[in-house]
Every structure is written in structure tokens, then in C-alpha cells.
VOTI-560874 format. One record per residue (C-alpha): residue in one letter; residue number from 0; y, x, z. Coordinates in Angstrom, 2 decimals. Each point is the difference from the previous one (the first is absolute). Layout:
// residues N
<r res="A" n="NUM" north="Y" east="X" up="Z"/>
...
END
This chain:
// residues 178
<r res="X" n="0" north="-13.43" east="-30.40" up="12.00"/>
<r res="X" n="1" north="0.16" east="3.34" up="-1.84"/>
<r res="X" n="2" north="3.35" east="1.16" up="-1.38"/>
<r res="X" n="3" north="0.00" east="2.70" up="-2.60"/>
<r res="X" n="4" north="2.96" east="2.17" up="0.96"/>
<r res="X" n="5" north="0.75" east="3.22" up="-1.82"/>
<r res="X" n="6" north="-0.58" east="3.24" up="1.85"/>
<r res="X" n="7" north="3.16" east="1.78" up="1.11"/>
<r res="X" n="8" north="1.24" east="2.59" up="-2.47"/>
<r res="X" n="9" north="-0.35" east="3.58" up="1.12"/>
<r res="X" n="10" north="2.92" east="1.88" up="-1.45"/>
<r res="X" n="11" north="-0.44" east="3.51" up="1.31"/>
<r res="X" n="12" north="-2.33" east="2.32" up="1.84"/>
<r res="X" n="13" north="1.76" east="1.80" up="2.85"/>
<r res="X" n="14" north="-0.71" east="2.96" up="2.24"/>
<r res="X" n="15" north="2.23" east="0.89" up="2.98"/>
<r res="X" n="16" north="0.42" east="3.28" up="1.86"/>
<r res="X" n="17" north="2.00" east="0.24" up="3.23"/>
<r res="X" n="18" north="1.74" east="2.86" up="1.81"/>
<r res="X" n="19" north="0.31" east="2.02" up="-3.19"/>
<r res="X" n="20" north="2.65" east="2.71" up="-0.36"/>
<r res="X" n="21" north="2.27" east="-0.06" up="-3.07"/>
<r res="X" n="22" north="-1.53" east="3.25" up="-1.28"/>
<r res="X" n="23" north="-3.54" east="-1.44" up="0.25"/>
<r res="X" n="24" north="1.16" east="-3.12" up="-1.86"/>
<r res="X" n="25" north="1.45" east="2.19" up="-2.76"/>
<r res="X" n="26" north="-3.25" east="1.96" up="-0.30"/>
<r res="X" n="27" north="-2.10" east="-3.19" up="-0.25"/>
<r res="X" n="28" north="2.41" east="-1.45" up="-2.55"/>
<r res="X" n="29" north="-0.05" east="3.13" up="-2.15"/>
<r res="X" n="30" north="-3.78" east="0.17" up="0.16"/>
<r res="X" n="31" north="-0.59" east="-3.64" up="-1.01"/>
<r res="X" n="32" north="3.03" east="-0.96" up="-2.12"/>
<r res="X" n="33" north="-1.25" east="1.49" up="-3.25"/>
<r res="X" n="34" north="-3.58" east="-1.16" up="0.49"/>
<r res="X" n="35" north="0.47" east="-3.68" up="0.86"/>
<r res="X" n="36" north="2.23" east="-2.99" up="-0.61"/>
<r res="X" n="37" north="0.63" east="-0.16" up="3.74"/>
<r res="X" n="38" north="3.45" east="-0.70" up="1.41"/>
<r res="X" n="39" north="1.19" east="1.67" up="3.17"/>
<r res="X" n="40" north="2.25" east="-1.46" up="2.69"/>
<r res="X" n="41" north="0.98" east="2.12" up="2.98"/>
<r res="X" n="42" north="2.01" east="-1.16" up="2.99"/>
<r res="X" n="43" north="0.46" east="2.20" up="3.07"/>
<r res="X" n="44" north="-3.56" east="1.32" up="0.20"/>
<r res="X" n="45" north="-1.81" east="-2.97" up="-1.58"/>
<r res="X" n="46" north="-1.41" east="0.55" up="-3.48"/>
<r res="X" n="47" north="-1.29" east="-2.93" up="-2.00"/>
<r res="X" n="48" north="-1.86" east="0.72" up="-3.23"/>
<r res="X" n="49" north="-0.20" east="-3.02" up="-2.28"/>
<r res="X" n="50" north="-2.19" east="-0.52" up="-3.05"/>
<r res="X" n="51" north="1.35" east="-2.97" up="-2.01"/>
<r res="X" n="52" north="-2.60" east="-2.39" up="-1.41"/>
<r res="X" n="53" north="0.22" east="-2.40" up="-2.94"/>
<r res="X" n="54" north="1.68" east="-2.86" up="1.89"/>
<r res="X" n="55" north="2.66" east="2.34" up="1.32"/>
<r res="X" n="56" north="0.78" east="1.42" up="-3.43"/>
<r res="X" n="57" north="0.15" east="-3.44" up="-1.64"/>
<r res="X" n="58" north="2.61" east="-1.26" up="2.47"/>
<r res="X" n="59" north="1.92" east="3.27" up="-0.14"/>
<r res="X" n="60" north="0.30" east="-0.19" up="-3.79"/>
<r res="X" n="61" north="1.10" east="-3.66" up="0.09"/>
<r res="X" n="62" north="2.78" east="0.79" up="2.47"/>
<r res="X" n="63" north="1.06" east="2.98" up="-2.11"/>
<r res="X" n="64" north="0.17" east="-2.22" up="-3.10"/>
<r res="X" n="65" north="2.12" east="-2.54" up="1.92"/>
<r res="X" n="66" north="2.46" east="2.72" up="1.07"/>
<r res="X" n="67" north="0.28" east="1.41" up="-3.52"/>
<r res="X" n="68" north="0.67" east="-3.44" up="-1.48"/>
<r res="X" n="69" north="2.56" east="-0.71" up="2.73"/>
<r res="X" n="70" north="1.81" east="3.29" up="-0.69"/>
<r res="X" n="71" north="0.14" east="-0.71" up="-3.74"/>
<r res="X" n="72" north="1.18" east="-3.58" up="0.51"/>
<r res="X" n="73" north="2.78" east="1.16" up="2.35"/>
<r res="X" n="74" north="1.07" east="2.78" up="-2.39"/>
<r res="X" n="75" north="-0.66" east="2.74" up="2.55"/>
<r res="X" n="76" north="-1.44" east="3.48" up="-0.33"/>
<r res="X" n="77" north="-3.12" east="1.12" up="1.84"/>
<r res="X" n="78" north="-1.62" east="3.26" up="0.98"/>
<r res="X" n="79" north="-3.58" east="-0.63" up="1.04"/>
<r res="X" n="80" north="-1.57" east="2.54" up="2.32"/>
<r res="X" n="81" north="-3.55" east="-1.35" up="-0.13"/>
<r res="X" n="82" north="-1.99" east="1.20" up="2.99"/>
<r res="X" n="83" north="2.05" east="3.19" up="0.28"/>
<r res="X" n="84" north="-0.21" east="1.53" up="3.47"/>
<r res="X" n="85" north="2.98" east="-0.81" up="2.20"/>
<r res="X" n="86" north="-0.19" east="2.72" up="2.64"/>
<r res="X" n="87" north="2.34" east="1.11" up="2.78"/>
<r res="X" n="88" north="-1.50" east="2.73" up="2.13"/>
<r res="X" n="89" north="3.04" east="-0.15" up="2.29"/>
<r res="X" n="90" north="-0.96" east="-3.61" up="0.84"/>
<r res="X" n="91" north="-3.78" east="0.66" up="-0.06"/>
<r res="X" n="92" north="-0.35" east="-2.80" up="-2.56"/>
<r res="X" n="93" north="-1.51" east="-0.17" up="-3.46"/>
<r res="X" n="94" north="-1.08" east="-2.90" up="-2.20"/>
<r res="X" n="95" north="-1.33" east="-0.65" up="-3.48"/>
<r res="X" n="96" north="0.98" east="-3.61" up="-0.66"/>
<r res="X" n="97" north="-1.38" east="-2.02" up="-2.90"/>
<r res="X" n="98" north="3.43" east="0.40" up="-1.52"/>
<r res="X" n="99" north="3.50" east="1.08" up="0.86"/>
<r res="X" n="100" north="3.04" east="-0.99" up="-2.06"/>
<r res="X" n="101" north="3.56" east="1.20" up="-0.37"/>
<r res="X" n="102" north="2.20" east="-2.89" up="-1.12"/>
<r res="X" n="103" north="3.34" east="0.08" up="1.84"/>
<r res="X" n="104" north="-0.20" east="3.81" up="0.29"/>
<r res="X" n="105" north="-1.34" east="0.49" up="-3.52"/>
<r res="X" n="106" north="3.01" east="2.07" up="-1.13"/>
<r res="X" n="107" north="-0.44" east="2.41" up="2.92"/>
<r res="X" n="108" north="-3.58" east="0.96" up="-0.95"/>
<r res="X" n="109" north="-0.44" east="-0.89" up="-3.68"/>
<r res="X" n="110" north="0.34" east="3.53" up="-1.36"/>
<r res="X" n="111" north="-2.12" east="2.04" up="2.41"/>
<r res="X" n="112" north="-3.10" east="0.11" up="2.16"/>
<r res="X" n="113" north="0.68" east="-1.67" up="3.34"/>
<r res="X" n="114" north="0.25" east="2.13" up="3.14"/>
<r res="X" n="115" north="0.17" east="-2.16" up="3.14"/>
<r res="X" n="116" north="1.85" east="2.76" up="1.84"/>
<r res="X" n="117" north="3.03" east="-0.39" up="-2.29"/>
<r res="X" n="118" north="-0.60" east="-3.31" up="-1.82"/>
<r res="X" n="119" north="-0.13" east="-3.49" up="1.48"/>
<r res="X" n="120" north="-3.42" east="-1.62" up="0.46"/>
<r res="X" n="121" north="-1.08" east="-2.59" up="-2.60"/>
<r res="X" n="122" north="1.94" east="-3.27" up="0.17"/>
<r res="X" n="123" north="-3.23" east="-1.95" up="0.04"/>
<r res="X" n="124" north="-3.55" east="0.89" up="1.04"/>
<r res="X" n="125" north="-2.96" east="-2.27" up="-0.78"/>
<r res="X" n="126" north="-3.35" east="0.05" up="1.79"/>
<r res="X" n="127" north="-3.09" east="-2.10" up="-0.46"/>
<r res="X" n="128" north="-1.91" east="0.13" up="3.30"/>
<r res="X" n="129" north="-2.84" east="-2.51" up="-0.20"/>
<r res="X" n="130" north="-2.30" east="1.80" up="2.42"/>
<r res="X" n="131" north="1.33" east="0.65" up="3.53"/>
<r res="X" n="132" north="2.15" east="3.10" up="0.36"/>
<r res="X" n="133" north="0.42" east="1.89" up="3.29"/>
<r res="X" n="134" north="3.48" east="1.29" up="-0.85"/>
<r res="X" n="135" north="3.07" east="-2.16" up="0.57"/>
<r res="X" n="136" north="1.36" east="0.40" up="-3.52"/>
<r res="X" n="137" north="3.08" east="-2.13" up="0.66"/>
<r res="X" n="138" north="1.08" east="2.56" up="2.60"/>
<r res="X" n="139" north="-1.10" east="2.96" up="-2.12"/>
<r res="X" n="140" north="2.16" east="-1.01" up="-2.97"/>
<r res="X" n="141" north="2.90" east="-0.94" up="2.28"/>
<r res="X" n="142" north="-0.19" east="3.50" up="1.54"/>
<r res="X" n="143" north="0.02" east="1.48" up="-3.53"/>
<r res="X" n="144" north="3.16" east="-2.00" up="-0.69"/>
<r res="X" n="145" north="-1.47" east="-2.21" up="-2.74"/>
<r res="X" n="146" north="2.45" east="-2.94" up="-0.38"/>
<r res="X" n="147" north="-2.69" east="-2.53" up="-0.90"/>
<r res="X" n="148" north="-3.78" east="-0.27" up="0.31"/>
<r res="X" n="149" north="-2.09" east="-2.61" up="-1.83"/>
<r res="X" n="150" north="-3.47" east="-0.50" up="1.46"/>
<r res="X" n="151" north="-2.83" east="-2.15" up="-1.34"/>
<r res="X" n="152" north="-3.15" east="-0.59" up="2.06"/>
<r res="X" n="153" north="-2.01" east="-1.92" up="-2.61"/>
<r res="X" n="154" north="1.47" east="-3.37" up="1.05"/>
<r res="X" n="155" north="3.57" east="0.50" up="1.18"/>
<r res="X" n="156" north="2.81" east="1.97" up="-1.61"/>
<r res="X" n="157" north="2.59" east="1.18" up="2.52"/>
<r res="X" n="158" north="3.44" east="1.35" up="-0.87"/>
<r res="X" n="159" north="1.24" east="2.25" up="2.78"/>
<r res="X" n="160" north="3.51" east="1.47" up="-0.27"/>
<r res="X" n="161" north="1.18" east="2.77" up="2.30"/>
<r res="X" n="162" north="2.19" east="-1.58" up="2.66"/>
<r res="X" n="163" north="1.43" east="1.97" up="2.96"/>
<r res="X" n="164" north="-2.63" east="2.74" up="-0.20"/>
<r res="X" n="165" north="-3.03" east="-2.24" up="-0.50"/>
<r res="X" n="166" north="-1.56" east="-2.32" up="-2.55"/>
<r res="X" n="167" north="0.63" east="-3.75" up="0.23"/>
<r res="X" n="168" north="-1.20" east="-2.89" up="-2.17"/>
<r res="X" n="169" north="2.49" east="-1.23" up="-2.60"/>
<r res="X" n="170" north="0.23" east="-2.52" up="-2.76"/>
<r res="X" n="171" north="1.72" east="2.06" up="-2.71"/>
<r res="X" n="172" north="-0.66" east="3.62" up="-0.94"/>
<r res="X" n="173" north="2.84" east="2.45" up="0.67"/>
<r res="X" n="174" north="-0.68" east="2.36" up="-2.95"/>
<r res="X" n="175" north="0.93" east="-2.83" up="-2.33"/>
<r res="X" n="176" north="3.60" east="-1.22" up="-0.33"/>
<r res="X" n="177" north="-0.17" east="-3.56" up="1.25"/>
END
């Protein structure tokens, strides 16, 4: 018997480089950032360059819409960072999430450009990772001090709050007051 099952969705194209110095990562990023829609994630010598595809972008926009509606319904304020680079050379970590949001810390960053050396990290970071990623993003965002990470793999949406220095699954998001 033949079952017609849909092909798995490919959300991103990825390229990984290993044993790469921070300075080499910065050079590659500067060279390609203005020429492509690529996103760059760097973690202790591992550079992952991601090119989002249509499926990725569709899910990313749906999650963003959900967050915006939730913020309005709860009467909160929101600063959206988009895929702004979250970089800490001192930690040898850098990421360009699908979106980063300031909700609880909105008042601390609302009136200026964020500097992660002096400002807190976003309250919430969202990533759509449909295609396998080589970087442990839960650990990466925990190391950057992000209080909560939402991750969607094309089938499952995981809410991961920062707990005792690492990310753990949770039922209710911490950036929201419930």
C-alpha cells in the first residue's frame, strides 16, 4: 500500500566552520553581512552561517505575530530587536536570532540602542531551527544571560527559561507576568 506523505520541510541552508578564531569570524561576518540575508552564530570557535528559506520565515513571522498580540492583550510594552546581533567577545559568543524582545526590561532599553556590555540581554529570544543546527543554542543563549528562549523546529515549540545557569523546559513564559 502506498501512502502519500508530505516531504519534510527544509527551513534553512546551513554551513559550519570549526576552529575559527573570533577575529576570523568577524572578518567573514563583515564580508558577507551586507551581501546576503545570512545569519551568523558563533560559539567558541564554531561558526554557523544560516540562510533562512520560506518555511523558516513563515513560522518566524507567525510566532512574532503571536508575541505582538500577546503583548497588546496583556497591556505591556515591547522593544523588538529583530535579528540584531547579540555579541559578547569576552564570552566568544555571538548570535543573530530570528527575534529578540525586551518586555520586562523594556524601560531599561527603550530610549537607546542596546549595548550588551552595559544593558541586559533581551528578555526573550526566538529561533526557528527546522534544519539541524550544530550549535547548542540553549547553552549559547544561557551563556549570554537570556532569561528565556523559545525554539520551534517545524513541529514542536519549546519554551526554555534560564534556570540555574542553563535552559530548562517550562510551561509558562517568564517574560510575561503570569
